[in-house]
C-alpha positions as CSV (number, residue, x, y, z in Angstrom):
1,X,63.4,80.4,-11.9
2,X,60.6,82.7,-13.4
3,X,59.4,85.7,-11.7
4,X,56.6,85.4,-9.1
5,X,53.5,87.4,-8.8
6,X,52.3,88.7,-5.5
7,X,49.5,85.9,-4.9
8,X,51.9,83.1,-5.6
9,X,54.6,84.6,-3.4
10,X,52.2,85.0,-0.5
11,X,51.0,81.4,-1.0
12,X,54.5,80.0,-1.0
13,X,55.3,82.1,2.1
14,X,52.2,80.7,4.0
15,X,52.9,77.1,2.8
16,X,56.6,77.3,3.9
17,X,55.5,78.8,7.3
18,X,53.1,75.9,7.9
19,X,55.7,73.3,6.9
20,X,58.4,75.0,9.0
21,X,56.1,75.2,12.1
22,X,55.0,71.5,11.7
23,X,58.7,70.2,11.3
24,X,60.0,72.2,14.1
25,X,57.2,71.1,16.4
26,X,57.7,67.4,15.5
27,X,61.5,67.5,16.0
28,X,61.4,69.6,19.2
29,X,58.8,67.2,20.8
30,X,61.1,64.3,19.8
31,X,63.9,66.0,21.7
32,X,66.0,66.9,18.7
33,X,67.1,70.5,18.7
34,X,69.7,70.5,15.9
35,X,67.4,69.5,12.9
36,X,65.0,72.4,13.6
37,X,67.9,74.9,13.3
38,X,68.9,73.3,10.0
39,X,65.2,73.3,8.8
40,X,64.9,77.0,9.8
41,X,68.1,77.9,8.0
42,X,66.9,76.1,4.8
43,X,63.5,78.0,5.1
44,X,65.2,81.3,5.5
45,X,67.3,80.6,2.3
46,X,64.2,79.5,0.4
47,X,62.4,82.7,1.4
48,X,65.4,84.8,0.4
49,X,65.3,83.1,-3.1
50,X,61.6,83.5,-3.4
51,X,61.9,87.2,-2.4
52,X,64.5,87.8,-5.0
53,X,62.2,86.4,-7.7
54,X,59.2,88.5,-7.0
55,X,57.9,90.5,-9.9
56,X,57.1,93.7,-8.0
57,X,58.5,95.8,-5.2
58,X,57.4,94.5,-1.9
59,X,58.0,97.7,0.1
60,X,58.1,101.4,-0.6
61,X,60.4,104.1,0.8
62,X,57.6,105.3,3.2
63,X,57.2,101.9,4.8
64,X,60.9,101.7,5.3
65,X,61.0,105.0,7.0
66,X,58.2,104.1,9.4
67,X,59.8,100.8,10.1
68,X,63.1,102.5,10.9
69,X,61.4,105.0,13.3
70,X,59.4,102.2,15.0
71,X,62.5,100.0,15.4
72,X,64.5,103.0,16.9
73,X,61.7,103.7,19.4
74,X,61.3,100.1,20.4
75,X,65.0,99.5,20.7
76,X,65.3,102.7,22.9
77,X,62.4,101.6,25.1
78,X,63.8,98.2,25.5
79,X,67.2,99.4,26.3
80,X,65.8,101.8,28.9
81,X,63.7,99.0,30.5
82,X,66.7,96.7,30.5
83,X,68.9,99.3,32.1
84,X,66.4,100.0,34.9
85,X,65.7,96.4,35.7
86,X,69.5,95.7,35.6
87,X,70.2,98.5,38.0
88,X,67.5,97.4,40.4
89,X,68.7,93.8,40.3
90,X,72.2,94.9,40.9
91,X,71.2,97.2,43.8
92,X,69.3,94.2,45.4
93,X,72.6,92.2,45.5
94,X,72.9,92.5,49.4
95,X,69.4,91.1,49.9
96,X,69.2,88.7,46.9
97,X,72.8,87.8,45.9
98,X,71.5,85.5,43.1
99,X,70.1,88.5,41.2
100,X,73.6,90.1,40.7
101,X,74.4,87.9,37.8
102,X,71.2,88.5,36.0
103,X,71.5,92.2,36.6
104,X,75.0,92.2,35.1
105,X,73.9,90.1,32.1
106,X,71.1,92.7,31.4
107,X,73.4,95.6,31.7
108,X,76.1,94.1,29.5
109,X,73.5,92.9,27.0
110,X,72.3,96.5,26.7
111,X,75.8,97.7,26.2
112,X,76.3,95.1,23.5
113,X,72.9,96.1,21.8
114,X,73.9,99.8,21.9
115,X,77.3,99.1,20.4
116,X,75.7,96.9,17.6
117,X,73.2,99.7,16.9
118,X,75.9,102.3,16.6
119,X,78.0,100.2,14.2
120,X,74.9,99.4,12.0
121,X,73.8,103.0,12.1
122,X,77.3,104.1,10.9
123,X,77.3,101.4,8.2
124,X,73.9,102.3,6.8
125,X,74.4,106.1,7.0
126,X,77.6,105.6,4.9
127,X,75.8,103.2,2.5
128,X,73.3,105.8,1.4
């Protein structure tokens, strides 16, 4: 496959997104939830192949730094919000016992997210 220029890459990306949205919409309205997952996986693979064949660099180091900082702040804010909501739901267990499970799910999900973040942080810090 020959190298793509930026305009052609963006055109393929937009066309693939349109086709993906249409196919997922059609199959979900028909009640089929397996084929949209397969279609999505194929679309991700196609985008990966297209991105590998781009003739230029798509991002620079500055954008990657900003993206990393924004991701860290968003993850921290979301983890804080999840922990507050989880604690509130768990503390309401005597009045609303059905909220206990949801509070536990939020707290354990937050723990899993923090563990995953720690693992990925160590992996990427050793990679550079």
